[in-house]
Z-matrix of the N, CA and C atoms (Angstrom, degrees):
N
C 1 1.438
C 2 1.519 1 109.48
N 3 1.302 2 117.61 1 116.56
C 4 1.469 3 121.69 2 -174.81
C 5 1.528 4 112.95 3 -67.79
N 6 1.321 5 116.72 4 -19.54
C 7 1.444 6 118.08 5 -178.44
C 8 1.518 7 113.07 6 -94.10
N 9 1.323 8 116.93 7 0.84
C 10 1.477 9 120.74 8 178.86
C 11 1.528 10 108.20 9 -64.02
N 12 1.306 11 116.21 10 138.78
C 13 1.453 12 122.28 11 -175.98
C 14 1.515 13 113.76 12 -56.70
N 15 1.315 14 118.80 13 -44.51
C 16 1.461 15 121.11 14 -178.50
C 17 1.528 16 110.97 15 -66.71
N 18 1.316 17 116.31 16 -38.50
C 19 1.471 18 119.49 17 178.60
C 20 1.510 19 110.35 18 -64.49
N 21 1.318 20 116.16 19 -44.17
C 22 1.459 21 120.77 20 179.50
C 23 1.546 22 110.93 21 -65.01
N 24 1.339 23 116.04 22 -43.36
C 25 1.446 24 121.12 23 178.51
C 26 1.529 25 111.22 24 -60.81
N 27 1.297 26 117.38 25 -43.66
C 28 1.469 27 121.83 26 178.23
C 29 1.522 28 111.16 27 -59.96
N 30 1.324 29 115.39 28 -46.63
C 31 1.468 30 120.69 29 -178.72
C 32 1.536 31 110.23 30 -60.27
N 33 1.315 32 117.01 31 -48.25
C 34 1.461 33 119.87 32 -178.76
C 35 1.515 34 113.06 33 -69.18
N 36 1.322 35 117.14 34 -33.17
C 37 1.462 36 119.89 35 179.05
C 38 1.507 37 110.74 36 -67.91
N 39 1.326 38 117.54 37 -41.98
C 40 1.454 39 119.99 38 177.52
C 41 1.510 40 110.17 39 -61.10
N 42 1.306 41 117.44 40 -45.26
C 43 1.491 42 121.05 41 179.60
C 44 1.516 43 110.53 42 -63.66
N 45 1.327 44 117.71 43 -40.23
C 46 1.489 45 121.34 44 176.92
C 47 1.525 46 109.97 45 -60.80
N 48 1.313 47 117.68 46 -44.88
C 49 1.471 48 120.94 47 -179.49
C 50 1.526 49 110.14 48 -62.08
N 51 1.324 50 117.53 49 -41.59
C 52 1.467 51 120.89 50 177.36
C 53 1.531 52 109.48 51 -61.88
N 54 1.336 53 116.61 52 -41.87
C 55 1.466 54 120.80 53 178.95
C 56 1.530 55 110.53 54 -61.06
N 57 1.325 56 117.85 55 -41.32
C 58 1.472 57 120.20 56 177.19
C 59 1.531 58 110.50 57 -61.10
N 60 1.315 59 116.47 58 -42.99
C 61 1.478 60 120.06 59 177.60
C 62 1.520 61 110.06 60 -60.62
N 63 1.343 62 116.75 61 -48.73
C 64 1.459 63 120.39 62 -179.96
C 65 1.527 64 111.92 63 -59.62
N 66 1.331 65 115.45 64 -39.32
C 67 1.459 66 120.19 65 179.44
C 68 1.540 67 110.20 66 -60.67
N 69 1.314 68 116.81 67 -48.21
C 70 1.479 69 119.81 68 179.10
C 71 1.520 70 110.03 69 -60.49
N 72 1.310 71 117.37 70 -46.28
C 73 1.473 72 120.35 71 -178.18
C 74 1.516 73 110.83 72 -64.52
N 75 1.302 74 118.47 73 -38.15
C 76 1.472 75 121.44 74 176.78
C 77 1.526 76 110.95 75 -64.87
N 78 1.322 77 117.00 76 -45.18
C 79 1.463 78 121.34 77 -176.26
C 80 1.529 79 112.59 78 -70.05
N 81 1.301 80 117.71 79 -26.34
C 82 1.470 81 120.73 80 -178.02
C 83 1.529 82 112.05 81 -98.78
N 84 1.306 83 117.45 82 -3.13
C 85 1.471 84 121.10 83 -174.34
C 86 1.536 85 112.63 84 -60.69
N 87 1.298 86 117.33 85 -42.08
C 88 1.450 87 120.36 86 -175.96
C 89 1.522 88 114.82 87 -90.43
N 90 1.322 89 116.57 88 1.15
C 91 1.473 90 119.67 89 -176.69
C 92 1.534 91 111.19 90 -76.23
N 93 1.337 92 114.54 91 155.90
C 94 1.462 93 119.32 92 175.44
C 95 1.512 94 108.71 93 -64.65
N 96 1.295 95 117.15 94 129.24
C 97 1.461 96 121.93 95 -173.72
C 98 1.536 97 111.67 96 -84.37
N 99 1.306 98 114.77 97 141.48
C 100 1.459 99 122.64 98 169.12
C 101 1.515 100 106.57 99 -141.73
N 102 1.314 101 117.16 100 175.74
C 103 1.466 102 120.86 101 -174.73
C 104 1.522 103 111.06 102 -61.07
N 105 1.324 104 118.02 103 -40.16
C 106 1.475 105 120.81 104 -178.21
C 107 1.533 106 111.60 105 -65.54
N 108 1.309 107 116.59 106 -44.82
C 109 1.480 108 120.55 107 179.33
C 110 1.511 109 110.57 108 -64.75
N 111 1.306 110 117.21 109 -41.09
C 112 1.462 111 120.21 110 177.96
C 113 1.527 112 111.51 111 -62.44
N 114 1.313 113 114.84 112 -41.45
C 115 1.491 114 118.00 113 176.96
C 116 1.507 115 111.09 114 -64.88
N 117 1.326 116 118.09 115 -43.80
C 118 1.455 117 122.11 116 -179.80
C 119 1.521 118 110.49 117 -61.33
N 120 1.321 119 117.01 118 -43.22
C 121 1.464 120 120.79 119 178.52
C 122 1.516 121 110.66 120 -63.97
N 123 1.327 122 118.15 121 -38.20
C 124 1.460 123 120.75 122 177.71
C 125 1.533 124 110.47 123 -64.31
N 126 1.326 125 116.99 124 -39.76
C 127 1.471 126 120.52 125 178.80
C 128 1.530 127 110.43 126 -64.40
N 129 1.339 128 116.52 127 -40.75
C 130 1.462 129 119.03 128 179.09
C 131 1.523 130 110.20 129 -67.78
N 132 1.302 131 117.62 130 -37.84
C 133 1.475 132 120.26 131 175.89
C 134 1.535 133 109.90 132 -62.57
N 135 1.319 134 116.56 133 -39.22
C 136 1.474 135 118.22 134 176.70
C 137 1.519 136 110.30 135 -61.84
N 138 1.324 137 117.44 136 -44.63
C 139 1.473 138 120.83 137 -179.63
C 140 1.542 139 110.32 138 -62.15
N 141 1.314 140 117.22 139 -40.68
C 142 1.463 141 120.13 140 178.26
C 143 1.524 142 109.87 141 -62.67
N 144 1.336 143 117.48 142 -42.37
C 145 1.460 144 121.23 143 178.75
C 146 1.536 145 109.89 144 -65.39
N 147 1.314 146 117.82 145 -38.13
C 148 1.470 147 121.28 146 178.15
C 149 1.516 148 110.18 147 -62.84
N 150 1.338 149 116.46 148 -48.05
C 151 1.465 150 119.99 149 179.40
C 152 1.522 151 111.29 150 -62.88
N 153 1.321 152 116.75 151 -40.14
C 154 1.461 153 119.23 152 177.73
C 155 1.516 154 111.23 153 -64.31
N 156 1.331 155 116.77 154 -33.15
C 157 1.479 156 120.16 155 177.83
C 158 1.525 157 110.60 156 -64.72
N 159 1.331 158 116.71 157 -30.48
C 160 1.469 159 119.75 158 176.53
C 161 1.523 160 110.80 159 -65.25
N 162 1.318 161 116.91 160 -40.79
C 163 1.466 162 120.49 161 174.22
C 164 1.527 163 110.75 162 -58.66
N 165 1.312 164 115.51 163 -48.37
C 166 1.476 165 120.14 164 -179.53
C 167 1.515 166 110.54 165 -57.89
N 168 1.314 167 115.65 166 -44.60
C 169 1.467 168 121.09 167 -175.87
C 170 1.525 169 112.19 168 -72.62
N 171 1.306 170 116.67 169 -43.84
C 172 1.474 171 120.46 170 -173.11
C 173 1.530 172 114.54 171 -87.09
N 174 1.350 173 116.19 172 -34.50
C 175 1.468 174 118.84 173 -170.69
C 176 1.528 175 113.81 174 -120.70
N 177 1.324 176 118.24 175 -10.62
C 178 1.450 177 120.22 176 176.50
C 179 1.499 178 115.04 177 86.44
N 180 1.295 179 117.79 178 -28.88
C 181 1.475 180 122.30 179 176.17
C 182 1.505 181 106.60 180 -142.07
N 183 1.344 182 114.58 181 173.76
C 184 1.468 183 116.30 182 -171.35
C 185 1.523 184 110.46 183 -145.50
N 186 1.348 185 116.90 184 142.29
C 187 1.453 186 119.77 185 166.45
C 188 1.524 187 106.82 186 -74.12
N 189 1.315 188 116.64 187 134.00
C 190 1.485 189 118.78 188 -171.84
C 191 1.523 190 110.56 189 -128.34
N 192 1.352 191 112.67 190 128.76
C 193 1.456 192 122.47 191 172.06
C 194 1.510 193 108.71 192 -146.95
N 195 1.321 194 116.90 193 144.10
C 196 1.440 195 120.49 194 173.53
C 197 1.533 196 113.22 195 -108.71
N 198 1.325 197 116.18 196 -5.79
C 199 1.460 198 120.17 197 -178.47
C 200 1.509 199 110.33 198 -138.39
N 201 1.332 200 114.81 199 154.55
C 202 1.451 201 119.91 200 177.81
C 203 1.535 202 107.00 201 -91.37
N 204 1.328 203 114.88 202 117.69
C 205 1.475 204 120.83 203 178.07
C 206 1.519 205 106.93 204 -161.45
N 207 1.300 206 116.51 205 -173.67
C 208 1.480 207 119.90 206 -176.83
C 209 1.519 208 112.70 207 -87.64
N 210 1.326 209 117.71 208 -1.45
C 211 1.476 210 119.82 209 177.84
C 212 1.532 211 110.17 210 -70.93
N 213 1.288 212 115.50 211 143.41
C 214 1.469 213 120.43 212 175.01
C 215 1.526 214 108.49 213 -71.16
N 216 1.337 215 117.56 214 148.55
C 217 1.455 216 118.44 215 176.27
C 218 1.525 217 110.07 216 -66.66
N 219 1.329 218 114.77 217 154.24
C 220 1.473 219 117.99 218 173.68
C 221 1.522 220 106.28 219 -91.76
N 222 1.303 221 116.81 220 158.61
C 223 1.460 222 120.67 221 -179.72
C 224 1.518 223 109.12 222 -93.67
N 225 1.346 224 114.91 223 119.92
C 226 1.456 225 120.99 224 176.22
C 227 1.523 226 108.44 225 -94.69
N 228 1.320 227 116.23 226 136.75
C 229 1.448 228 121.43 227 170.86
C 230 1.524 229 108.37 228 -71.12
N 231 1.309 230 117.44 229 167.77
C 232 1.467 231 119.72 230 175.83
C 233 1.536 232 110.88 231 -56.10
N 234 1.321 233 116.62 232 -41.51
C 235 1.478 234 121.48 233 -178.91
C 236 1.521 235 110.34 234 -63.66
N 237 1.340 236 118.66 235 -45.86
C 238 1.447 237 120.48 236 178.37
C 239 1.529 238 112.13 237 -62.49
N 240 1.341 239 116.24 238 -44.63
C 241 1.462 240 119.24 239 179.22
C 242 1.519 241 111.13 240 -66.35
N 243 1.328 242 117.16 241 -40.64
C 244 1.464 243 121.83 242 177.61
C 245 1.521 244 109.90 243 -57.74
N 246 1.317 245 117.15 244 -48.73
C 247 1.468 246 121.39 245 -176.97
C 248 1.514 247 110.14 246 -64.77
N 249 1.330 248 118.03 247 -39.35
C 250 1.471 249 121.84 248 178.68
C 251 1.531 250 109.69 249 -64.13
N 252 1.299 251 117.87 250 -48.47
C 253 1.471 252 121.83 251 -178.12
C 254 1.529 253 110.27 252 -59.59
N 255 1.306 254 115.97 253 -48.44
C 256 1.483 255 119.47 254 -178.61
C 257 1.535 256 110.08 255 -61.67
N 258 1.330 257 117.02 256 -42.92
C 259 1.460 258 120.37 257 179.65
C 260 1.535 259 111.07 258 -63.27
N 261 1.318 260 117.93 259 -44.71
C 262 1.463 261 121.13 260 178.63
C 263 1.527 262 110.79 261 -61.33
N 264 1.307 263 117.52 262 -46.45
C 265 1.466 264 120.32 263 -176.80
C 266 1.515 265 111.69 264 -65.99
N 267 1.317 266 116.58 265 -38.91
C 268 1.479 267 118.83 266 178.62
C 269 1.528 268 111.11 267 -68.44
N 270 1.323 269 116.80 268 -30.93
C 271 1.465 270 120.41 269 178.37
C 272 1.523 271 111.19 270 -68.47
N 273 1.323 272 117.33 271 -40.96
C 274 1.470 273 119.49 272 -174.71
C 275 1.522 274 114.50 273 -92.98
N 276 1.356 275 118.18 274 -7.56
C 277 1.463 276 117.87 275 179.98
C 278 1.511 277 113.29 276 -95.15
N 279 1.340 278 116.73 277 6.45
C 280 1.455 279 119.73 278 175.03
C 281 1.497 280 114.71 279 102.44
N 282 1.341 281 119.30 280 -2.51
C 283 1.455 282 120.33 281 179.65
C 284 1.509 283 111.91 282 -74.63
N 285 1.303 284 117.26 283 -24.73
C 286 1.459 285 121.75 284 175.07
C 287 1.523 286 108.02 285 -98.28
N 288 1.326 287 114.94 286 98.01
C 289 1.470 288 119.41 287 -174.11
C 290 1.513 289 112.95 288 -63.18
N 291 1.323 290 117.69 289 -23.18
C 292 1.470 291 121.74 290 -179.55
C 293 1.527 292 111.94 291 -81.81
N 294 1.320 293 118.18 292 -13.65
C 295 1.471 294 121.16 293 -176.95
C 296 1.534 295 109.51 294 -71.81
N 297 1.329 296 115.24 295 132.28
C 298 1.469 297 119.90 296 178.00
C 299 1.515 298 111.69 297 -87.52
N 300 1.325 299 117.11 298 -25.10
C 301 1.459 300 121.11 299 -178.68
C 302 1.523 301 108.12 300 -93.67
N 303 1.329 302 115.93 301 100.40
C 304 1.454 303 120.66 302 -178.16
C 305 1.516 304 110.66 303 -131.86
N 306 1.334 305 113.46 304 148.71
C 307 1.461 306 121.39 305 178.47
C 308 1.540 307 110.32 306 -74.56
N 309 1.311 308 114.35 307 158.48
C 310 1.459 309 120.13 308 175.35
C 311 1.528 310 111.91 309 -69.03
N 312 1.323 311 116.14 310 151.99
C 313 1.461 312 120.02 311 164.37
C 314 1.511 313 106.36 312 -74.98
N 315 1.341 314 118.41 313 145.64
C 316 1.452 315 119.81 314 177.19
C 317 1.514 316 109.18 315 -67.64
N 318 1.328 317 115.60 316 126.09
C 319 1.477 318 121.19 317 -179.78
C 320 1.516 319 112.12 318 -110.13
N 321 1.323 320 116.98 319 -21.63
C 322 1.471 321 119.84 320 -179.09
C 323 1.513 322 113.04 321 82.27
N 324 1.327 323 118.13 322 3.93
C 325 1.465 324 118.81 323 -179.62
C 326 1.526 325 110.27 324 -83.47
N 327 1.296 326 115.33 325 157.59
C 328 1.457 327 123.09 326 -175.97
C 329 1.523 328 111.97 327 -62.77
N 330 1.315 329 117.30 328 -35.08
C 331 1.453 330 120.72 329 -173.41
C 332 1.541 331 112.54 330 -62.98
N 333 1.322 332 117.19 331 -27.67
C 334 1.452 333 119.97 332 -175.45
C 335 1.530 334 113.80 333 -108.26
N 336 1.299 335 117.71 334 9.97
C 337 1.459 336 120.77 335 176.68
C 338 1.523 337 110.03 336 -62.24
N 339 1.321 338 116.59 337 130.38
C 340 1.451 339 121.40 338 179.54
C 341 1.507 340 114.33 339 91.75
N 342 1.324 341 117.56 340 -2.03
C 343 1.447 342 120.15 341 179.39
C 344 1.534 343 109.53 342 -95.51
N 345 1.327 344 115.82 343 145.86
C 346 1.462 345 120.18 344 175.30
C 347 1.526 346 108.61 345 -66.80
N 348 1.304 347 116.55 346 134.04
C 349 1.456 348 121.73 347 179.14
C 350 1.523 349 109.43 348 -131.84
N 351 1.337 350 115.52 349 -177.36
C 352 1.468 351 119.90 350 -176.60
C 353 1.518 352 111.11 351 -63.83
N 354 1.306 353 119.16 352 -30.36
C 355 1.447 354 120.94 353 178.26
C 356 1.524 355 110.50 354 -66.59
N 357 1.337 356 117.26 355 -39.63
C 358 1.463 357 120.31 356 176.72
C 359 1.515 358 110.62 357 -62.06
N 360 1.330 359 118.11 358 -41.10
C 361 1.455 360 121.50 359 176.82
C 362 1.522 361 110.98 360 -63.22
N 363 1.304 362 116.56 361 -43.83
C 364 1.465 363 119.64 362 178.37
C 365 1.530 364 112.10 363 -64.56
N 366 1.326 365 115.99 364 -35.16
C 367 1.458 366 119.73 365 177.75
C 368 1.534 367 109.96 366 -65.43
N 369 1.329 368 117.18 367 -42.51
C 370 1.458 369 120.35 368 179.51
C 371 1.549 370 109.68 369 -68.35
N 372 1.294 371 117.59 370 -38.35
C 373 1.459 372 119.75 371 175.60
C 374 1.529 373 111.64 372 -60.93
N 375 1.332 374 116.23 373 -42.13
C 376 1.474 375 120.27 374 177.62
C 377 1.527 376 109.96 375 -60.38
N 378 1.329 377 116.35 376 -41.80
C 379 1.482 378 120.25 377 179.42
C 380 1.531 379 110.87 378 -65.11
N 381 1.300 380 116.75 379 -44.05
C 382 1.455 381 120.39 380 -179.80
C 383 1.534 382 110.93 381 -61.32
N 384 1.326 383 116.43 382 -45.95
C 385 1.463 384 120.09 383 179.48
C 386 1.533 385 111.96 384 -68.81
N 387 1.304 386 118.03 385 -35.41
C 388 1.446 387 120.88 386 177.39
C 389 1.528 388 111.73 387 -60.78
N 390 1.322 389 116.35 388 -36.24
C 391 1.463 390 121.53 389 -179.85
C 392 1.520 391 113.68 390 -96.38
N 393 1.311 392 118.10 391 6.69
C 394 1.467 393 121.36 392 -174.75
C 395 1.528 394 112.40 393 -57.41
N 396 1.321 395 117.53 394 -33.79
C 397 1.476 396 118.65 395 -178.99
C 398 1.514 397 110.46 396 -62.82
N 399 1.319 398 117.94 397 -36.52
C 400 1.461 399 121.71 398 177.14
C 401 1.525 400 109.99 399 -78.32
N 402 1.325 401 117.90 400 -43.16
C 403 1.453 402 122.00 401 -174.71
C 404 1.516 403 112.89 402 -69.24
N 405 1.365 404 116.82 403 -46.51
C 406 1.464 405 119.32 404 -172.33
C 407 1.519 406 113.88 405 -128.26
N 408 1.311 407 116.29 406 3.54
C 409 1.480 408 120.11 407 177.87
C 410 1.500 409 114.08 408 76.98
N 411 1.329 410 118.96 409 19.30
C 412 1.446 411 123.31 410 179.34
C 413 1.514 412 109.17 411 -126.49
N 414 1.331 413 116.24 412 136.75
C 415 1.463 414 121.05 413 175.45
C 416 1.505 415 108.44 414 -80.24
N 417 1.302 416 116.23 415 126.66
C 418 1.482 417 120.90 416 179.10
C 419 1.541 418 108.55 417 -134.35
N 420 1.311 419 115.19 418 45.13
C 421 1.466 420 119.98 419 -176.52
C 422 1.518 421 112.35 420 -67.78
N 423 1.324 422 118.55 421 -34.55
C 424 1.466 423 119.91 422 178.29
C 425 1.527 424 110.68 423 -64.86
N 426 1.332 425 117.23 424 -42.50
C 427 1.452 426 120.47 425 176.13
C 428 1.537 427 111.24 426 -61.66
N 429 1.340 428 115.64 427 -41.67
C 430 1.458 429 119.71 428 176.86
C 431 1.504 430 111.09 429 -59.38
N 432 1.324 431 116.21 430 -44.72
C 433 1.496 432 120.68 431 179.20
C 434 1.506 433 110.99 432 -64.32
N 435 1.345 434 116.86 433 -40.05
C 436 1.456 435 119.21 434 -178.94
C 437 1.542 436 111.43 435 -63.60
N 438 1.318 437 117.80 436 -45.07
C 439 1.457 438 120.39 437 179.98
C 440 1.530 439 111.50 438 -71.71
N 441 1.338 440 117.75 439 -36.01
C 442 1.468 441 121.01 440 175.70
C 443 1.545 442 110.00 441 -62.25
N 444 1.313 443 115.29 442 -39.78
C 445 1.477 444 120.00 443 178.50
C 446 1.520 445 110.23 444 -62.94
N 447 1.306 446 117.48 445 -38.53
C 448 1.482 447 119.95 446 176.54
C 449 1.511 448 110.64 447 -61.23
N 450 1.335 449 116.72 448 -39.75
C 451 1.477 450 121.66 449 179.06
C 452 1.533 451 108.88 450 -66.66
N 453 1.317 452 116.60 451 -48.29
C 454 1.473 453 121.76 452 -177.72
C 455 1.528 454 110.85 453 -61.13
N 456 1.339 455 117.16 454 -38.51
C 457 1.440 456 121.22 455 -177.66
C 458 1.532 457 114.02 456 -88.00
N 459 1.324 458 116.17 457 6.53
C 460 1.481 459 119.41 458 -179.90
C 461 1.513 460 110.42 459 -78.09
N 462 1.299 461 115.96 460 -176.34
C 463 1.480 462 120.91 461 -179.98
C 464 1.530 463 112.76 462 -78.20
N 465 1.352 464 117.70 463 -7.20
C 466 1.461 465 119.29 464 172.77
C 467 1.535 466 107.20 465 -69.01
N 468 1.287 467 116.45 466 139.50
C 469 1.474 468 120.64 467 -177.13
C 470 1.530 469 110.16 468 -134.79
N 471 1.307 470 115.76 469 147.24
C 472 1.457 471 120.84 470 175.37
C 473 1.516 472 109.91 471 -65.10
N 474 1.266 473 115.48 472 140.26
C 475 1.481 474 122.07 473 178.27
C 476 1.517 475 104.59 474 -83.54
N 477 1.327 476 117.02 475 92.70
C 478 1.465 477 121.09 476 -172.18
C 479 1.521 478 112.09 477 -122.78
N 480 1.282 479 116.56 478 -166.60
C 481 1.477 480 122.28 479 -175.16
C 482 1.536 481 112.61 480 -65.98
N 483 1.320 482 117.73 481 -16.49
C 484 1.466 483 120.13 482 179.08
C 485 1.545 484 110.62 483 -72.19
N 486 1.306 485 116.58 484 -15.40
C 487 1.466 486 121.55 485 -178.75
C 488 1.522 487 109.59 486 -102.10
N 489 1.314 488 117.16 487 136.80
C 490 1.460 489 120.93 488 177.86
C 491 1.523 490 109.36 489 -64.17
N 492 1.311 491 116.89 490 130.40
C 493 1.446 492 122.65 491 -177.72
C 494 1.518 493 110.11 492 -85.50
N 495 1.352 494 118.29 493 111.21
C 496 1.477 495 120.66 494 -179.16
C 497 1.538 496 112.86 495 -74.20
N 498 1.325 497 118.34 496 -15.12
C 499 1.471 498 122.19 497 -178.64
C 500 1.525 499 108.85 498 -130.30
N 501 1.318 500 118.01 499 78.65
C 502 1.463 501 120.57 500 -173.55
C 503 1.552 502 114.24 501 -61.84
N 504 1.319 503 117.58 502 -18.68
C 505 1.460 504 120.22 503 178.64
C 506 1.534 505 111.80 504 -71.53
N 507 1.333 506 117.37 505 -15.38
C 508 1.473 507 121.35 506 -177.29
C 509 1.521 508 108.74 507 -121.84
N 510 1.326 509 116.21 508 148.26
C 511 1.453 510 119.91 509 174.56
C 512 1.525 511 108.62 510 -71.54
N 513 1.301 512 115.32 511 159.57
C 514 1.471 513 118.63 512 177.98
C 515 1.525 514 110.14 513 -61.31
N 516 1.303 515 117.95 514 -37.26
C 517 1.459 516 120.76 515 177.73
C 518 1.528 517 111.38 516 -60.77
N 519 1.344 518 117.44 517 -44.65
C 520 1.461 519 120.96 518 179.53
C 521 1.534 520 109.94 519 -62.80
N 522 1.327 521 116.71 520 -34.59
C 523 1.462 522 119.15 521 -177.48
C 524 1.530 523 113.36 522 -66.47
N 525 1.334 524 116.78 523 -22.86
C 526 1.467 525 120.16 524 178.39
C 527 1.532 526 110.99 525 -66.63
N 528 1.325 527 118.27 526 -17.91
C 529 1.444 528 123.19 527 -176.73
C 530 1.542 529 112.62 528 -111.82
N 531 1.309 530 117.01 529 11.98
C 532 1.459 531 120.56 530 -179.45
C 533 1.531 532 109.87 531 -82.90
N 534 1.294 533 116.03 532 158.46
C 535 1.467 534 121.47 533 -178.11
C 536 1.508 535 114.41 534 -65.06
N 537 1.329 536 117.56 535 -17.89
C 538 1.470 537 119.80 536 -177.56
C 539 1.529 538 111.18 537 -107.49
N 540 1.331 539 118.89 538 23.45
C 541 1.453 540 117.65 539 -176.56
C 542 1.517 541 111.95 540 -65.24
N 543 1.336 542 118.29 541 -17.27
C 544 1.462 543 120.71 542 173.87
C 545 1.529 544 112.36 543 -72.43
N 546 1.318 545 117.24 544 -17.79
C 547 1.466 546 120.83 545 177.13
C 548 1.522 547 112.75 546 -99.68
N 549 1.318 548 117.55 547 -12.14
C 550 1.443 549 122.71 548 -179.60
C 551 1.527 550 108.85 549 -87.26
N 552 1.326 551 116.26 550 103.98
C 553 1.475 552 121.15 551 -173.58
C 554 1.523 553 112.03 552 -57.66
N 555 1.306 554 117.48 553 -38.26
C 556 1.456 555 119.96 554 -179.35
C 557 1.529 556 111.38 555 -68.93
N 558 1.321 557 117.75 556 -39.91
C 559 1.449 558 121.55 557 177.89
C 560 1.519 559 111.41 558 -66.31
N 561 1.318 560 117.16 559 -36.84
C 562 1.463 561 122.05 560 -179.84
C 563 1.537 562 111.39 561 -60.45
N 564 1.333 563 115.70 562 -30.40
C 565 1.454 564 118.32 563 -178.42
C 566 1.510 565 113.00 564 -78.73
N 567 1.349 566 118.61 565 -8.02
C 568 1.474 567 121.57 566 178.74
C 569 1.509 568 112.24 567 -104.83
N 570 1.300 569 118.44 568 -29.74
C 571 1.465 570 122.49 569 -172.60
C 572 1.525 571 110.05 570 -83.83
N 573 1.321 572 116.81 571 109.39
C 574 1.465 573 121.55 572 -175.88
C 575 1.506 574 111.06 573 -82.93
N 576 1.303 575 119.22 574 -40.60
C 577 1.471 576 123.34 575 -178.01
C 578 1.519 577 110.29 576 -123.64
N 579 1.338 578 117.45 577 71.68
C 580 1.472 579 118.36 578 178.61
C 581 1.505 580 112.18 579 -74.90
N 582 1.314 581 115.93 580 155.77
C 583 1.449 582 121.67 581 171.54
C 584 1.504 583 106.66 582 -103.14
N 585 1.318 584 117.29 583 110.46
C 586 1.476 585 120.95 584 -176.59
C 587 1.517 586 108.87 585 -91.57
N 588 1.297 587 115.36 586 120.27
C 589 1.461 588 119.59 587 176.10
C 590 1.538 589 108.43 588 -156.05
N 591 1.303 590 115.59 589 156.82
C 592 1.471 591 120.62 590 -179.96
C 593 1.508 592 109.54 591 -98.53
């Protein structure tokens, strides 16, 4: 039901999040570039692509804007949004060697926990390709497998029996959902898209 409160709230929240991303990108566009700013802009572009993927998945089409202004968004079909998301992710994950705005490689260090990295982009690409038959009417299972393999072969590792369990009263799976998973070094190596909050 499109008039259900939760459905409406979800729709507006996704659009609000995209607007925040566009606002940051607009405000930093004219700034002098350095490695940190380029990385930050790549992370914001990843978040915008992630939010846009929610529109594709939940609603089939998407209101689309790349800048904050008084113009109304244009309506993107699933195919248009799919193509945009894939292009953005490939640009920031290192496939476009000429792109200056690129995500970090996953290093596993504490300083970058919770930041979008190339593995997160590859994970989202795998999800987009896995669902391509529904989204755009084309089977792209090989592409999904290729990007999933990149994620599997990355430095992220399952928190399994090879790792010493700091909380023996809880299973390793349960520990991934504990309030201190940001301090649990083994859990940090498994969680690709954590939500960091206090």
